[in-house]
mmCIF file of the N, C-alpha and C atoms, coordinates in Angstrom:
data_MODEL
# 
_entry.id   MODEL 
# 
loop_
_atom_site.group_PDB 
_atom_site.id 
_atom_site.type_symbol 
_atom_site.label_atom_id 
_atom_site.label_alt_id 
_atom_site.label_comp_id 
_atom_site.label_asym_id 
_atom_site.label_entity_id 
_atom_site.label_seq_id 
_atom_site.pdbx_PDB_ins_code 
_atom_site.Cartn_x 
_atom_site.Cartn_y 
_atom_site.Cartn_z 
_atom_site.occupancy 
_atom_site.B_iso_or_equiv 
_atom_site.pdbx_formal_charge 
_atom_site.auth_seq_id 
_atom_site.auth_comp_id 
_atom_site.auth_asym_id 
_atom_site.auth_atom_id 
_atom_site.pdbx_PDB_model_num 
ATOM 1   N N  . MET A 1 1  ? -52.004 -29.988 -73.557 1.00 0.00 ? 1  MET A N  1 
ATOM 2   C CA . MET A 1 1  ? -50.743 -29.283 -73.541 1.00 0.00 ? 1  MET A CA 1 
ATOM 3   C C  . MET A 1 1  ? -50.948 -27.899 -72.914 1.00 0.00 ? 1  MET A C  1 
ATOM 4   N N  . THR A 1 2  ? -50.122 -27.594 -71.913 1.00 0.00 ? 2  THR A N  1 
ATOM 5   C CA . THR A 1 2  ? -50.278 -26.311 -71.247 1.00 0.00 ? 2  THR A CA 1 
ATOM 6   C C  . THR A 1 2  ? -49.427 -25.249 -71.934 1.00 0.00 ? 2  THR A C  1 
ATOM 7   N N  . ASP A 1 3  ? -49.938 -24.052 -71.923 1.00 0.00 ? 3  ASP A N  1 
ATOM 8   C CA . ASP A 1 3  ? -49.166 -22.958 -72.500 1.00 0.00 ? 3  ASP A CA 1 
ATOM 9   C C  . ASP A 1 3  ? -48.647 -22.060 -71.370 1.00 0.00 ? 3  ASP A C  1 
ATOM 10  N N  . ASP A 1 4  ? -47.993 -20.996 -71.724 1.00 0.00 ? 4  ASP A N  1 
ATOM 11  C CA . ASP A 1 4  ? -47.391 -20.102 -70.738 1.00 0.00 ? 4  ASP A CA 1 
ATOM 12  C C  . ASP A 1 4  ? -48.425 -19.494 -69.800 1.00 0.00 ? 4  ASP A C  1 
ATOM 13  N N  . ILE A 1 5  ? -49.589 -19.181 -70.308 1.00 0.00 ? 5  ILE A N  1 
ATOM 14  C CA . ILE A 1 5  ? -50.632 -18.569 -69.482 1.00 0.00 ? 5  ILE A CA 1 
ATOM 15  C C  . ILE A 1 5  ? -51.137 -19.563 -68.430 1.00 0.00 ? 5  ILE A C  1 
ATOM 16  N N  . ASP A 1 6  ? -51.311 -20.818 -68.820 1.00 0.00 ? 6  ASP A N  1 
ATOM 17  C CA . ASP A 1 6  ? -51.736 -21.841 -67.854 1.00 0.00 ? 6  ASP A CA 1 
ATOM 18  C C  . ASP A 1 6  ? -50.692 -22.024 -66.760 1.00 0.00 ? 6  ASP A C  1 
ATOM 19  N N  . ARG A 1 7  ? -49.427 -22.077 -67.136 1.00 0.00 ? 7  ARG A N  1 
ATOM 20  C CA . ARG A 1 7  ? -48.358 -22.231 -66.145 1.00 0.00 ? 7  ARG A CA 1 
ATOM 21  C C  . ARG A 1 7  ? -48.301 -21.021 -65.226 1.00 0.00 ? 7  ARG A C  1 
ATOM 22  N N  . ALA A 1 8  ? -48.485 -19.834 -65.780 1.00 0.00 ? 8  ALA A N  1 
ATOM 23  C CA . ALA A 1 8  ? -48.473 -18.619 -64.971 1.00 0.00 ? 8  ALA A CA 1 
ATOM 24  C C  . ALA A 1 8  ? -49.628 -18.626 -63.971 1.00 0.00 ? 8  ALA A C  1 
ATOM 25  N N  . CYS A 1 9  ? -50.790 -19.075 -64.398 1.00 0.00 ? 9  CYS A N  1 
ATOM 26  C CA . CYS A 1 9  ? -51.948 -19.165 -63.499 1.00 0.00 ? 9  CYS A CA 1 
ATOM 27  C C  . CYS A 1 9  ? -51.698 -20.175 -62.381 1.00 0.00 ? 9  CYS A C  1 
ATOM 28  N N  . GLU A 1 10 ? -51.090 -21.300 -62.724 1.00 0.00 ? 10 GLU A N  1 
ATOM 29  C CA . GLU A 1 10 ? -50.767 -22.306 -61.703 1.00 0.00 ? 10 GLU A CA 1 
ATOM 30  C C  . GLU A 1 10 ? -49.754 -21.764 -60.704 1.00 0.00 ? 10 GLU A C  1 
ATOM 31  N N  . ASP A 1 11 ? -48.745 -21.053 -61.210 1.00 0.00 ? 11 ASP A N  1 
ATOM 32  C CA . ASP A 1 11 ? -47.745 -20.447 -60.324 1.00 0.00 ? 11 ASP A CA 1 
ATOM 33  C C  . ASP A 1 11 ? -48.381 -19.419 -59.399 1.00 0.00 ? 11 ASP A C  1 
ATOM 34  N N  . GLU A 1 12 ? -49.258 -18.596 -59.971 1.00 0.00 ? 12 GLU A N  1 
ATOM 35  C CA . GLU A 1 12 ? -49.925 -17.575 -59.168 1.00 0.00 ? 12 GLU A CA 1 
ATOM 36  C C  . GLU A 1 12 ? -50.755 -18.205 -58.056 1.00 0.00 ? 12 GLU A C  1 
ATOM 37  N N  . GLU A 1 13 ? -51.483 -19.248 -58.380 1.00 0.00 ? 13 GLU A N  1 
ATOM 38  C CA . GLU A 1 13 ? -52.288 -19.932 -57.372 1.00 0.00 ? 13 GLU A CA 1 
ATOM 39  C C  . GLU A 1 13 ? -51.414 -20.543 -56.289 1.00 0.00 ? 13 GLU A C  1 
ATOM 40  N N  . TRP A 1 14 ? -50.283 -21.131 -56.669 1.00 0.00 ? 14 TRP A N  1 
ATOM 41  C CA . TRP A 1 14 ? -49.374 -21.721 -55.693 1.00 0.00 ? 14 TRP A CA 1 
ATOM 42  C C  . TRP A 1 14 ? -48.817 -20.642 -54.761 1.00 0.00 ? 14 TRP A C  1 
ATOM 43  N N  . PHE A 1 15 ? -48.370 -19.512 -55.329 1.00 0.00 ? 15 PHE A N  1 
ATOM 44  C CA . PHE A 1 15 ? -47.834 -18.431 -54.506 1.00 0.00 ? 15 PHE A CA 1 
ATOM 45  C C  . PHE A 1 15 ? -48.905 -17.875 -53.573 1.00 0.00 ? 15 PHE A C  1 
ATOM 46  N N  . ARG A 1 16 ? -50.117 -17.747 -54.042 1.00 0.00 ? 16 ARG A N  1 
ATOM 47  C CA . ARG A 1 16 ? -51.213 -17.246 -53.215 1.00 0.00 ? 16 ARG A CA 1 
ATOM 48  C C  . ARG A 1 16 ? -51.481 -18.197 -52.050 1.00 0.00 ? 16 ARG A C  1 
ATOM 49  N N  . SER A 1 17 ? -51.505 -19.492 -52.318 1.00 0.00 ? 17 SER A N  1 
ATOM 50  C CA . SER A 1 17 ? -51.769 -20.448 -51.246 1.00 0.00 ? 17 SER A CA 1 
ATOM 51  C C  . SER A 1 17 ? -50.627 -20.442 -50.227 1.00 0.00 ? 17 SER A C  1 
ATOM 52  N N  . GLN A 1 18 ? -49.385 -20.291 -50.686 1.00 0.00 ? 18 GLN A N  1 
ATOM 53  C CA . GLN A 1 18 ? -48.250 -20.207 -49.763 1.00 0.00 ? 18 GLN A CA 1 
ATOM 54  C C  . GLN A 1 18 ? -48.347 -18.949 -48.903 1.00 0.00 ? 18 GLN A C  1 
ATOM 55  N N  . SER A 1 19 ? -48.725 -17.852 -49.504 1.00 0.00 ? 19 SER A N  1 
ATOM 56  C CA . SER A 1 19 ? -48.863 -16.608 -48.752 1.00 0.00 ? 19 SER A CA 1 
ATOM 57  C C  . SER A 1 19 ? -49.950 -16.720 -47.692 1.00 0.00 ? 19 SER A C  1 
ATOM 58  N N  . LEU A 1 20 ? -51.057 -17.324 -48.045 1.00 0.00 ? 20 LEU A N  1 
ATOM 59  C CA . LEU A 1 20 ? -52.134 -17.506 -47.071 1.00 0.00 ? 20 LEU A CA 1 
ATOM 60  C C  . LEU A 1 20 ? -51.712 -18.427 -45.939 1.00 0.00 ? 20 LEU A C  1 
ATOM 61  N N  . ASP A 1 21 ? -50.950 -19.455 -46.251 1.00 0.00 ? 21 ASP A N  1 
ATOM 62  C CA . ASP A 1 21 ? -50.465 -20.365 -45.219 1.00 0.00 ? 21 ASP A CA 1 
ATOM 63  C C  . ASP A 1 21 ? -49.476 -19.692 -44.286 1.00 0.00 ? 21 ASP A C  1 
ATOM 64  N N  . ASN A 1 22 ? -48.723 -18.721 -44.783 1.00 0.00 ? 22 ASN A N  1 
ATOM 65  C CA . ASN A 1 22 ? -47.662 -18.094 -44.008 1.00 0.00 ? 22 ASN A CA 1 
ATOM 66  C C  . ASN A 1 22 ? -48.055 -16.765 -43.375 1.00 0.00 ? 22 ASN A C  1 
ATOM 67  N N  . ARG A 1 23 ? -49.273 -16.351 -43.537 1.00 0.00 ? 23 ARG A N  1 
ATOM 68  C CA . ARG A 1 23 ? -49.671 -15.047 -42.997 1.00 0.00 ? 23 ARG A CA 1 
ATOM 69  C C  . ARG A 1 23 ? -49.687 -15.069 -41.478 1.00 0.00 ? 23 ARG A C  1 
ATOM 70  N N  . ASP A 1 24 ? -49.624 -13.898 -40.903 1.00 0.00 ? 24 ASP A N  1 
ATOM 71  C CA . ASP A 1 24 ? -49.568 -13.742 -39.451 1.00 0.00 ? 24 ASP A CA 1 
ATOM 72  C C  . ASP A 1 24 ? -50.983 -13.631 -38.900 1.00 0.00 ? 24 ASP A C  1 
ATOM 73  N N  . VAL A 1 25 ? -51.597 -14.770 -38.681 1.00 0.00 ? 25 VAL A N  1 
ATOM 74  C CA . VAL A 1 25 ? -52.960 -14.806 -38.161 1.00 0.00 ? 25 VAL A CA 1 
ATOM 75  C C  . VAL A 1 25 ? -52.958 -14.609 -36.661 1.00 0.00 ? 25 VAL A C  1 
ATOM 76  N N  . ALA A 1 26 ? -51.962 -15.114 -35.967 1.00 0.00 ? 26 ALA A N  1 
ATOM 77  C CA . ALA A 1 26 ? -51.929 -15.086 -34.511 1.00 0.00 ? 26 ALA A CA 1 
ATOM 78  C C  . ALA A 1 26 ? -52.018 -13.663 -33.975 1.00 0.00 ? 26 ALA A C  1 
ATOM 79  N N  . ALA A 1 27 ? -51.258 -12.751 -34.548 1.00 0.00 ? 27 ALA A N  1 
ATOM 80  C CA . ALA A 1 27 ? -51.240 -11.385 -34.036 1.00 0.00 ? 27 ALA A CA 1 
ATOM 81  C C  . ALA A 1 27 ? -52.595 -10.704 -34.176 1.00 0.00 ? 27 ALA A C  1 
ATOM 82  N N  . SER A 1 28 ? -53.383 -11.115 -35.145 1.00 0.00 ? 28 SER A N  1 
ATOM 83  C CA . SER A 1 28 ? -54.664 -10.449 -35.359 1.00 0.00 ? 28 SER A CA 1 
ATOM 84  C C  . SER A 1 28 ? -55.785 -11.003 -34.477 1.00 0.00 ? 28 SER A C  1 
ATOM 85  N N  . ILE A 1 29 ? -55.607 -12.173 -33.852 1.00 0.00 ? 29 ILE A N  1 
ATOM 86  C CA . ILE A 1 29 ? -56.694 -12.741 -33.063 1.00 0.00 ? 29 ILE A CA 1 
ATOM 87  C C  . ILE A 1 29 ? -56.369 -12.890 -31.581 1.00 0.00 ? 29 ILE A C  1 
ATOM 88  N N  . LEU A 1 30 ? -55.128 -12.648 -31.175 1.00 0.00 ? 30 LEU A N  1 
ATOM 89  C CA . LEU A 1 30 ? -54.761 -12.784 -29.776 1.00 0.00 ? 30 LEU A CA 1 
ATOM 90  C C  . LEU A 1 30 ? -55.175 -11.530 -29.003 1.00 0.00 ? 30 LEU A C  1 
ATOM 91  N N  . PRO A 1 31 ? -55.832 -11.686 -27.872 1.00 0.00 ? 31 PRO A N  1 
ATOM 92  C CA . PRO A 1 31 ? -56.217 -10.516 -27.094 1.00 0.00 ? 31 PRO A CA 1 
ATOM 93  C C  . PRO A 1 31 ? -54.996 -9.872  -26.423 1.00 0.00 ? 31 PRO A C  1 
ATOM 94  N N  . PHE A 1 32 ? -55.064 -8.587  -26.201 1.00 0.00 ? 32 PHE A N  1 
ATOM 95  C CA . PHE A 1 32 ? -53.964 -7.867  -25.555 1.00 0.00 ? 32 PHE A CA 1 
ATOM 96  C C  . PHE A 1 32 ? -53.885 -8.264  -24.084 1.00 0.00 ? 32 PHE A C  1 
ATOM 97  N N  . THR A 1 33 ? -52.683 -8.627  -23.643 1.00 0.00 ? 33 THR A N  1 
ATOM 98  C CA . THR A 1 33 ? -52.481 -9.018  -22.246 1.00 0.00 ? 33 THR A CA 1 
ATOM 99  C C  . THR A 1 33 ? -51.465 -8.140  -21.532 1.00 0.00 ? 33 THR A C  1 
ATOM 100 N N  . GLY A 1 34 ? -50.729 -7.313  -22.282 1.00 0.00 ? 34 GLY A N  1 
ATOM 101 C CA . GLY A 1 34 ? -49.667 -6.516  -21.687 1.00 0.00 ? 34 GLY A CA 1 
ATOM 102 C C  . GLY A 1 34 ? -48.343 -7.245  -21.648 1.00 0.00 ? 34 GLY A C  1 
ATOM 103 N N  . GLU A 1 35 ? -48.336 -8.505  -22.099 1.00 0.00 ? 35 GLU A N  1 
ATOM 104 C CA . GLU A 1 35 ? -47.113 -9.298  -22.152 1.00 0.00 ? 35 GLU A CA 1 
ATOM 105 C C  . GLU A 1 35 ? -46.973 -9.928  -23.532 1.00 0.00 ? 35 GLU A C  1 
ATOM 106 N N  . CYS A 1 36 ? -45.726 -10.087 -23.963 1.00 0.00 ? 36 CYS A N  1 
ATOM 107 C CA . CYS A 1 36 ? -45.444 -10.780 -25.219 1.00 0.00 ? 36 CYS A CA 1 
ATOM 108 C C  . CYS A 1 36 ? -45.892 -12.228 -25.084 1.00 0.00 ? 36 CYS A C  1 
ATOM 109 N N  . TYR A 1 37 ? -46.598 -12.735 -26.068 1.00 0.00 ? 37 TYR A N  1 
ATOM 110 C CA . TYR A 1 37 ? -47.080 -14.118 -26.035 1.00 0.00 ? 37 TYR A CA 1 
ATOM 111 C C  . TYR A 1 37 ? -45.946 -15.129 -26.150 1.00 0.00 ? 37 TYR A C  1 
ATOM 112 N N  . ASN A 1 38 ? -44.770 -14.690 -26.590 1.00 0.00 ? 38 ASN A N  1 
ATOM 113 C CA . ASN A 1 38 ? -43.658 -15.620 -26.752 1.00 0.00 ? 38 ASN A CA 1 
ATOM 114 C C  . ASN A 1 38 ? -42.721 -15.593 -25.543 1.00 0.00 ? 38 ASN A C  1 
ATOM 115 N N  . CYS A 1 39 ? -42.240 -14.415 -25.165 1.00 0.00 ? 39 CYS A N  1 
ATOM 116 C CA . CYS A 1 39 ? -41.219 -14.334 -24.111 1.00 0.00 ? 39 CYS A CA 1 
ATOM 117 C C  . CYS A 1 39 ? -41.730 -13.723 -22.811 1.00 0.00 ? 39 CYS A C  1 
ATOM 118 N N  . GLU A 1 40 ? -42.980 -13.278 -22.807 1.00 0.00 ? 40 GLU A N  1 
ATOM 119 C CA . GLU A 1 40 ? -43.645 -12.708 -21.635 1.00 0.00 ? 40 GLU A CA 1 
ATOM 120 C C  . GLU A 1 40 ? -43.035 -11.388 -21.158 1.00 0.00 ? 40 GLU A C  1 
ATOM 121 N N  . SER A 1 41 ? -42.304 -10.697 -22.034 1.00 0.00 ? 41 SER A N  1 
ATOM 122 C CA . SER A 1 41 ? -41.797 -9.363  -21.709 1.00 0.00 ? 41 SER A CA 1 
ATOM 123 C C  . SER A 1 41 ? -42.967 -8.384  -21.687 1.00 0.00 ? 41 SER A C  1 
ATOM 124 N N  . PRO A 1 42 ? -42.914 -7.363  -20.829 1.00 0.00 ? 42 PRO A N  1 
ATOM 125 C CA . PRO A 1 42 ? -43.994 -6.361  -20.826 1.00 0.00 ? 42 PRO A CA 1 
ATOM 126 C C  . PRO A 1 42 ? -44.010 -5.562  -22.132 1.00 0.00 ? 42 PRO A C  1 
ATOM 127 N N  . ILE A 1 43 ? -45.206 -5.358  -22.682 1.00 0.00 ? 43 ILE A N  1 
ATOM 128 C CA . ILE A 1 43 ? -45.378 -4.557  -23.894 1.00 0.00 ? 43 ILE A CA 1 
ATOM 129 C C  . ILE A 1 43 ? -46.551 -3.613  -23.702 1.00 0.00 ? 43 ILE A C  1 
ATOM 130 N N  . GLU A 1 44 ? -46.557 -2.535  -24.464 1.00 0.00 ? 44 GLU A N  1 
ATOM 131 C CA . GLU A 1 44 ? -47.622 -1.547  -24.344 1.00 0.00 ? 44 GLU A CA 1 
ATOM 132 C C  . GLU A 1 44 ? -48.723 -1.724  -25.374 1.00 0.00 ? 44 GLU A C  1 
ATOM 133 N N  . ILE A 1 45 ? -48.372 -2.257  -26.540 1.00 0.00 ? 45 ILE A N  1 
ATOM 134 C CA . ILE A 1 45 ? -49.372 -2.493  -27.582 1.00 0.00 ? 45 ILE A CA 1 
ATOM 135 C C  . ILE A 1 45 ? -49.066 -3.805  -28.285 1.00 0.00 ? 45 ILE A C  1 
ATOM 136 N N  . GLY A 1 46 ? -50.039 -4.373  -28.922 1.00 0.00 ? 46 GLY A N  1 
ATOM 137 C CA . GLY A 1 46 ? -49.846 -5.562  -29.724 1.00 0.00 ? 46 GLY A CA 1 
ATOM 138 C C  . GLY A 1 46 ? -49.819 -6.844  -28.914 1.00 0.00 ? 46 GLY A C  1 
ATOM 139 N N  . SER A 1 47 ? -49.306 -7.891  -29.536 1.00 0.00 ? 47 SER A N  1 
ATOM 140 C CA . SER A 1 47 ? -49.239 -9.199  -28.909 1.00 0.00 ? 47 SER A CA 1 
ATOM 141 C C  . SER A 1 47 ? -47.814 -9.698  -28.723 1.00 0.00 ? 47 SER A C  1 
ATOM 142 N N  . PHE A 1 48 ? -46.855 -9.077  -29.435 1.00 0.00 ? 48 PHE A N  1 
ATOM 143 C CA . PHE A 1 48 ? -45.467 -9.523  -29.382 1.00 0.00 ? 48 PHE A CA 1 
ATOM 144 C C  . PHE A 1 48 ? -44.552 -8.318  -29.254 1.00 0.00 ? 48 PHE A C  1 
ATOM 145 N N  . CYS A 1 49 ? -43.372 -8.541  -28.639 1.00 0.00 ? 49 CYS A N  1 
ATOM 146 C CA . CYS A 1 49 ? -42.437 -7.431  -28.449 1.00 0.00 ? 49 CYS A CA 1 
ATOM 147 C C  . CYS A 1 49 ? -41.636 -7.121  -29.711 1.00 0.00 ? 49 CYS A C  1 
ATOM 148 N N  . ASN A 1 50 ? -41.485 -8.116  -30.593 1.00 0.00 ? 50 ASN A N  1 
ATOM 149 C CA . ASN A 1 50 ? -40.775 -7.886  -31.857 1.00 0.00 ? 50 ASN A CA 1 
ATOM 150 C C  . ASN A 1 50 ? -41.146 -8.984  -32.856 1.00 0.00 ? 50 ASN A C  1 
ATOM 151 N N  . THR A 1 51 ? -40.643 -8.837  -34.060 1.00 0.00 ? 51 THR A N  1 
ATOM 152 C CA . THR A 1 51 ? -41.008 -9.799  -35.109 1.00 0.00 ? 51 THR A CA 1 
ATOM 153 C C  . THR A 1 51 ? -40.401 -11.174 -34.872 1.00 0.00 ? 51 THR A C  1 
ATOM 154 N N  . ASP A 1 52 ? -39.236 -11.232 -34.210 1.00 0.00 ? 52 ASP A N  1 
ATOM 155 C CA . ASP A 1 52 ? -38.641 -12.540 -33.918 1.00 0.00 ? 52 ASP A CA 1 
ATOM 156 C C  . ASP A 1 52 ? -39.542 -13.347 -32.982 1.00 0.00 ? 52 ASP A C  1 
ATOM 157 N N  . CYS A 1 53 ? -40.071 -12.697 -31.950 1.00 0.00 ? 53 CYS A N  1 
ATOM 158 C CA . CYS A 1 53 ? -40.977 -13.390 -31.034 1.00 0.00 ? 53 CYS A CA 1 
ATOM 159 C C  . CYS A 1 53 ? -42.249 -13.824 -31.756 1.00 0.00 ? 53 CYS A C  1 
ATOM 160 N N  . ARG A 1 54 ? -42.764 -12.961 -32.615 1.00 0.00 ? 54 ARG A N  1 
ATOM 161 C CA . ARG A 1 54 ? -43.961 -13.311 -33.383 1.00 0.00 ? 54 ARG A CA 1 
ATOM 162 C C  . ARG A 1 54 ? -43.707 -14.525 -34.265 1.00 0.00 ? 54 ARG A C  1 
ATOM 163 N N  . ASP A 1 55 ? -42.566 -14.510 -34.965 1.00 0.00 ? 55 ASP A N  1 
ATOM 164 C CA . ASP A 1 55 ? -42.226 -15.618 -35.854 1.00 0.00 ? 55 ASP A CA 1 
ATOM 165 C C  . ASP A 1 55 ? -42.022 -16.917 -35.073 1.00 0.00 ? 55 ASP A C  1 
ATOM 166 N N  . ASP A 1 56 ? -41.359 -16.838 -33.917 1.00 0.00 ? 56 ASP A N  1 
ATOM 167 C CA . ASP A 1 56 ? -41.169 -18.028 -33.078 1.00 0.00 ? 56 ASP A CA 1 
ATOM 168 C C  . ASP A 1 56 ? -42.506 -18.597 -32.629 1.00 0.00 ? 56 ASP A C  1 
ATOM 169 N N  . TYR A 1 57 ? -43.390 -17.717 -32.196 1.00 0.00 ? 57 TYR A N  1 
ATOM 170 C CA . TYR A 1 57 ? -44.719 -18.139 -31.739 1.00 0.00 ? 57 TYR A CA 1 
ATOM 171 C C  . TYR A 1 57 ? -45.504 -18.786 -32.880 1.00 0.00 ? 57 TYR A C  1 
ATOM 172 N N  . ASP A 1 58 ? -45.487 -18.139 -34.051 1.00 0.00 ? 58 ASP A N  1 
ATOM 173 C CA . ASP A 1 58 ? -46.218 -18.679 -35.208 1.00 0.00 ? 58 ASP A CA 1 
ATOM 174 C C  . ASP A 1 58 ? -45.669 -20.047 -35.623 1.00 0.00 ? 58 ASP A C  1 
ATOM 175 N N  . LEU A 1 59 ? -44.347 -20.191 -35.617 1.00 0.00 ? 59 LEU A N  1 
ATOM 176 C CA . LEU A 1 59 ? -43.736 -21.472 -35.972 1.00 0.00 ? 59 LEU A CA 1 
ATOM 177 C C  . LEU A 1 59 ? -44.146 -22.563 -34.984 1.00 0.00 ? 59 LEU A C  1 
ATOM 178 N N  . ARG A 1 60 ? -44.108 -22.245 -33.698 1.00 0.00 ? 60 ARG A N  1 
ATOM 179 C CA . ARG A 1 60 ? -44.502 -23.216 -32.671 1.00 0.00 ? 60 ARG A CA 1 
ATOM 180 C C  . ARG A 1 60 ? -45.969 -23.603 -32.818 1.00 0.00 ? 60 ARG A C  1 
ATOM 181 N N  . GLU A 1 61 ? -46.832 -22.640 -33.112 1.00 0.00 ? 61 GLU A N  1 
ATOM 182 C CA . GLU A 1 61 ? -48.246 -22.938 -33.296 1.00 0.00 ? 61 GLU A CA 1 
ATOM 183 C C  . GLU A 1 61 ? -48.474 -23.822 -34.518 1.00 0.00 ? 61 GLU A C  1 
ATOM 184 N N  . LYS A 1 62 ? -47.754 -23.541 -35.620 1.00 0.00 ? 62 LYS A N  1 
ATOM 185 C CA . LYS A 1 62 ? -47.872 -24.386 -36.811 1.00 0.00 ? 62 LYS A CA 1 
ATOM 186 C C  . LYS A 1 62 ? -47.442 -25.809 -36.519 1.00 0.00 ? 62 LYS A C  1 
ATOM 187 N N  . GLN A 1 63 ? -46.349 -25.955 -35.773 1.00 0.00 ? 63 GLN A N  1 
ATOM 188 C CA . GLN A 1 63 ? -45.851 -27.279 -35.428 1.00 0.00 ? 63 GLN A CA 1 
ATOM 189 C C  . GLN A 1 63 ? -46.849 -28.023 -34.542 1.00 0.00 ? 63 GLN A C  1 
ATOM 190 N N  . ASN A 1 64 ? -47.458 -27.306 -33.610 1.00 0.00 ? 64 ASN A N  1 
ATOM 191 C CA . ASN A 1 64 ? -48.448 -27.922 -32.725 1.00 0.00 ? 64 ASN A CA 1 
ATOM 192 C C  . ASN A 1 64 ? -49.682 -28.385 -33.519 1.00 0.00 ? 64 ASN A C  1 
ATOM 193 N N  . LYS A 1 65 ? -50.091 -27.628 -34.513 1.00 0.00 ? 65 LYS A N  1 
ATOM 194 C CA . LYS A 1 65 ? -51.238 -28.012 -35.332 1.00 0.00 ? 65 LYS A CA 1 
ATOM 195 C C  . LYS A 1 65 ? -50.945 -29.244 -36.172 1.00 0.00 ? 65 LYS A C  1 
ATOM 196 N N  . GLN A 1 66 ? -49.700 -29.378 -36.603 1.00 0.00 ? 66 GLN A N  1 
ATOM 197 C CA . GLN A 1 66 ? -49.319 -30.524 -37.420 1.00 0.00 ? 66 GLN A CA 1 
ATOM 198 C C  . GLN A 1 66 ? -49.271 -31.819 -36.597 1.00 0.00 ? 66 GLN A C  1 
ATOM 199 N N  . ARG A 1 67 ? -49.025 -31.703 -35.304 1.00 0.00 ? 67 ARG A N  1 
ATOM 200 C CA . ARG A 1 67 ? -48.944 -32.869 -34.439 1.00 0.00 ? 67 ARG A CA 1 
ATOM 201 C C  . ARG A 1 67 ? -50.298 -33.488 -34.165 1.00 0.00 ? 67 ARG A C  1 
ATOM 202 N N  . VAL A 1 68 ? -51.335 -32.670 -34.247 1.00 0.00 ? 68 VAL A N  1 
ATOM 203 C CA . VAL A 1 68 ? -52.678 -33.155 -33.914 1.00 0.00 ? 68 VAL A CA 1 
ATOM 204 C C  . VAL A 1 68 ? -53.234 -34.067 -34.967 1.00 0.00 ? 68 VAL A C  1 
# 
């Protein structure tokens, strides 16, 4: 029989695993090219011109990994 502490630990582990799955890994490992990796707009720093482009790129990459 599980008690409240066991359920809380299970919830915490689930939230942690979801956070790790959803983190923005792409922006931290993509080399700087001067262009947004999603829309190819010129940028001065980073890998994406805005968070929408980053999110689109991350979603597409996740989908591509699931297809393999």
